[in-house]
C-alpha positions, 0 to 999 in steps of 0.5 A: 526504468526511466518510464516507470520512474516518470510515471510514478512521480507523475502519479504521486503528483496527481494524487497529491494534487487531488488531496489539495483539490479535495481540501479546497473544493469539498473540505477537510472532512472529505479529505478525512473520508478520502484518507480512510478510503485510501487506508482501507484499500491498501489494507484490503489489498493485503488482507484480501490476497488471502496469502496467495500473492507472493508465491503465485507471482513468483511462479508466474514469473517462470518461463512457462507460467500457464499453471500459475495462470490457471491457479489465478483463474481459480483465485478470481472466483475465490476473491469475488466471494471474499469481497461479498463475505467481507462487505456484508458484516461491515455494512450491517454494522454501519446500518445497525448504528455501530458507534465507531463505524458511523461516527464520521461517515454514513452508510453510503460513504462506507459502501463506496469505500468498500467498493473502492477497496474491492476493486483496488484489491483485484486491480492490484492483484492483476497489475502484479500478475502483469509485472510477473509476466515480464510485461513491465511497460503495460504494467507500468501504464496500468499502475499509472492509470490506477494511481495517477490517471484516475486522480488527474481526471478527478482533479479536473472534475472537481475543479469544474464542479463535478456533482457528487463530491467525494462520492464521484471521486470514489466511483471514478476510482472504482471504474478505473480499476474495473477497466484495468482488471479487464485489460489485464485479464485480456493480456493474461489470457493471451499470454497463456497460449502454451498448454501446461506440462503433463506434470502441471495438468496432473496436479489438482487445483486444490493441491496447487492452491494449498502449496501456493498458500503455505509458501506465502502465508508468513509473508501474508501475515507480515504484509497485513501487519505492516500495512495496518501499522501504516494506517492504524493511527488514522482509524483510531483518530477517526473514532476520537477526534473531529473529522477536520482534525483527521483530515488535516492529519491525512493532508500532512500524511499525504505530503510526507508519504512522498518520501517513501513513495519516491524512494520505493520507485527509485530503489525499492523496485530493484532492491528485492530482485537484486537481494534475491539474486545475491542471497545465495552468493558469498556473504561479502557480495550480500553485504556489498549489495545491501550497503549500496542499496542502503546508501541510496535509500538514505540519500534519496529519502533525506533529499526528498524529506528536505525538499518537502520541508522547504516547500511546506509553506507553499504546499499549505497555502495551496490548500488554503491552510494556514501555516501553523506551528502545529501543522508544521510540527505534524508534517516534520514528525511524519517526514521523519517517520517516512524516512524510517519507513523507506529504510523499512522497505529495504529491510523487508526486501532483505528479510524476504530474500533471506526467507526469514519467514518465522522472524518476519511474523514474530517481529511484525506481531511484536511491533503491532502489540506495542503500537496499538496500545500506544495509539489508544493512549496517545491519540484520544483527547489530543490533536494532530501532533499526537497522531503523527507521533503514533505513526513515528512510534510504529515506524521505529518498531517496524524498523527494529522488527525488520532489522532483527528479521533480516539479520538471519544469515543467508546460509541459514535460510530455508 
């Protein structure tokens, strides 16, 4: 636990440091490009999972994971095909001169961003497999390499005048993911030393894939919408606002995101298994566990939020950015938004534990139905504060939706 927390905080520091170094050495337009790459990779990690991840990881955590590993091998080829299918129309749109896609970045930039997204998705998938196989130490090291180690090397490279600028950062990011993918699969193959049972062998691969997908589909839809609501405002902003404004927003977003990241690393990683364990117990046990986790989430998120606001003048000066009223208000709004997102992570774990599949889908779709039109109304023609307010509105809607979803009593869960 302490190792995971240490590596997570170290990764967060490296990612934050990379944002500052990009701003200092390449400029805020590059920060905007980096922010779009981060958003695309996170959303891609949800979308390209195709609905298999949640159930497959559950099955892989069983004492005999060989059948699940066999399913993962089949998915490996399916994922590779999905990367090509997704990339071709995206690059074709940019090459054809699509106004939205090509306004800020060129074809080469979008190609690099899509390469990062594909490698990040598969790196994310195999990393979760390692955790599901109860190889927590190896999984934690892989997670650090993907999120922190790569960023640390990129910082050194940019400070030393690494050629290529932001494109070199993307290439380094991709190569790190490729290394983790090969390492993870070598561990997975070594784990699959016991032959599947006769029942597992009698189950056709197509049937196994279908059952896995059906069980995880609602969480897949909800997870995609949840991830999209984390980043939708920056995509809208990139279409209507100058790259420098978007870059300043991404910079403030990266600072405020520490609230959710640290809170998840300390509370979120234990919330889901703990709530899943007590979901079938007495109602009093459920409420007791939930209240303890809720109190910890509030305490940690508020403490980190306060620390960020107190340190914000120093952080802005490190990036050679003037401490303006607009910048300070933007950061403050985002910090509040991420406090709400931290609470949302706990409510998501509770909703999944209670198997509120239908409510998760309905709640998330209702949230996005309000958030997207609001972003199109608030952002065009305005500055970074309006982008932050859009993010805050989305966080409020997510919190309401997940609070309703998890309100389903455990005894009613199917």
